[in-house]
C-alpha positions in Angstrom: -0.1 156.5 108.4 2.0 155.8 105.3 3.2 152.1 104.9 6.9 151.4 104.3 8.0 152.0 100.7 10.0 149.4 98.9 13.1 151.5 99.2 12.7 151.9 102.9 12.2 148.1 103.4 15.3 147.3 101.3 17.4 149.9 103.2 16.3 148.5 106.5 17.1 144.9 105.4 20.6 145.9 104.2 21.3 147.8 107.5 20.1 144.9 109.6 21.9 142.3 107.5 25.2 144.0 107.7 25.1 145.0 111.4 27.0 142.7 113.7 24.9 141.6 116.6 27.6 142.5 119.2 27.3 146.1 118.0 23.7 146.3 119.3 24.7 145.8 123.0 25.8 148.8 125.1 28.4 148.9 127.9 25.8 147.8 130.5 25.5 144.4 128.7 29.2 143.5 128.6 30.0 140.1 129.9 33.7 140.7 130.4 36.6 139.8 128.2 35.9 137.2 125.6 37.9 134.0 126.0 40.9 133.7 123.6 40.2 131.6 120.6 42.8 129.4 119.1 44.0 130.8 115.8 45.0 127.5 114.3 44.7 123.8 114.7 45.2 122.2 118.1 48.7 120.9 118.9 49.1 117.2 119.0 48.9 115.8 122.5 48.7 112.5 124.4 47.4 111.4 127.8 48.6 108.4 129.8 46.9 107.4 133.0 47.1 104.8 135.8 45.7 104.4 139.2 48.4 106.6 140.6 49.3 109.2 138.0 48.1 111.1 135.0 50.6 112.4 132.3 49.6 114.8 129.6 52.1 115.8 126.8 51.6 118.6 124.3 53.8 118.7 121.2 54.8 122.0 119.7 57.1 121.2 116.8 60.0 119.4 118.4 59.3 120.7 121.9 57.2 118.7 124.3 55.5 120.1 127.4 54.7 117.4 130.0 52.3 117.7 133.0 52.3 115.0 135.7 49.5 114.9 138.3 48.2 112.5 140.9 45.2 110.6 139.5 43.2 110.9 142.8 43.2 114.7 143.2 44.8 116.1 140.1 47.5 117.8 142.1 51.0 118.1 140.6 53.4 115.3 141.5 56.2 116.8 143.6 59.8 115.7 143.3 59.1 113.2 140.6 61.5 111.6 138.1 60.2 110.9 134.6 61.6 108.8 131.8 60.0 109.0 128.4 60.0 106.8 125.3 58.3 107.8 122.1 58.1 105.4 119.2 61.0 103.4 120.6 63.3 106.3 121.1 64.3 107.5 124.6 63.6 111.2 125.0 65.6 113.2 127.6 63.2 115.0 130.0 64.0 118.1 132.2 62.0 119.0 135.3 60.7 122.6 135.2 58.6 122.7 138.4 56.4 120.3 140.5 54.5 118.2 138.0 55.9 120.1 135.0 58.6 118.8 132.6 59.9 119.6 129.2 61.6 117.6 126.5 63.1 118.3 123.1 62.8 115.7 120.3 65.9 115.0 118.2 63.7 114.9 115.1 60.1 115.7 114.3 57.7 112.8 114.9 56.5 111.0 111.8 52.9 111.7 110.8 50.5 109.1 112.3 50.1 107.4 115.6 53.2 106.9 117.8 53.3 104.9 121.1 54.4 106.7 124.2 55.6 105.1 127.4 56.7 106.9 130.6 58.2 105.6 133.8 57.3 107.7 136.9 59.2 107.5 140.2 57.8 109.7 143.0 58.9 108.9 146.5 58.1 105.2 147.1 55.7 105.0 144.1 56.8 103.8 140.7 54.5 103.4 137.7 54.6 102.7 134.0 52.2 104.8 131.9 51.3 104.1 128.3 49.6 106.2 125.6 49.7 107.3 122.0 50.3 110.6 120.2 48.6 111.2 116.9 50.4 113.7 114.6 48.5 114.7 111.4 49.6 118.1 110.1 47.7 117.8 106.8 44.3 117.2 108.5 44.1 120.8 109.6 45.9 122.5 106.7 42.7 123.4 104.9 40.6 124.5 107.9 38.5 127.6 107.0 39.2 130.6 109.2 36.3 131.5 111.5 36.2 135.1 110.3 35.6 134.1 106.7 32.8 131.7 107.8 31.2 134.4 109.9 31.3 136.9 106.9 29.7 134.3 104.7 26.9 133.7 107.2 26.3 137.4 107.6 26.2 137.8 103.8 23.7 135.0 103.5 21.5 136.5 106.2 21.6 139.9 104.3 20.6 138.2 101.0 17.6 136.4 102.7 16.5 139.7 104.4 16.8 141.5 101.1 14.7 138.9 99.3 12.0 139.0 102.0 11.9 142.8 101.9 11.7 142.7 98.1 8.8 140.2 98.2 7.0 142.1 100.8 7.4 145.4 98.9 6.2 143.8 95.6 3.1 142.4 97.4 2.3 145.7 99.0 2.7 147.5 95.6 0.4 145.1 93.9 -2.2 145.4 96.7 -2.0 149.2 96.5 -2.4 149.1 92.6 -5.4 146.7 92.9 -7.0 149.0 95.5 -6.5 152.1 93.3 -7.9 150.3 90.2 -10.9 149.0 92.2 -11.6 152.4 93.7 -11.7 154.1 90.2 -14.3 151.8 88.7 
């Protein structure tokens, strides 16, 4: 049986190094749809909780989505009224559905941490919630895309495999030469 030649080893290393692992699985090994991956940095958000309520706000530019749940069972609060204050400015809130509200800020929030207070009135329950929203746009501006990072890792793996295959091929070549020289004497 003929051992691998150096060219065969290098070719195999290149093929394996540049083949994505997901390409090796067939249809029978599919685990369903992959979860969606966020394309950019996470949007700023805040959470304010008490014994009665939990309020989460997600900021998208000047739009604010608000979600109000009961602290005990995480169910949406029905027929609630919500008043919101961010950094000392009252923000008008509109009810969208049970436990869901939206608001529009008059101006973008300043970069940094801003205090948030909310007054919740739901039936006979009234509560004051407090939290903070942290807005740092520059912190995520230089995040490296995942695709580029994956390509760099795949390239590094290919280089390592190529180096190993080259070293193996050189060693095998030297051994074969030594055996030929030893056999001729």
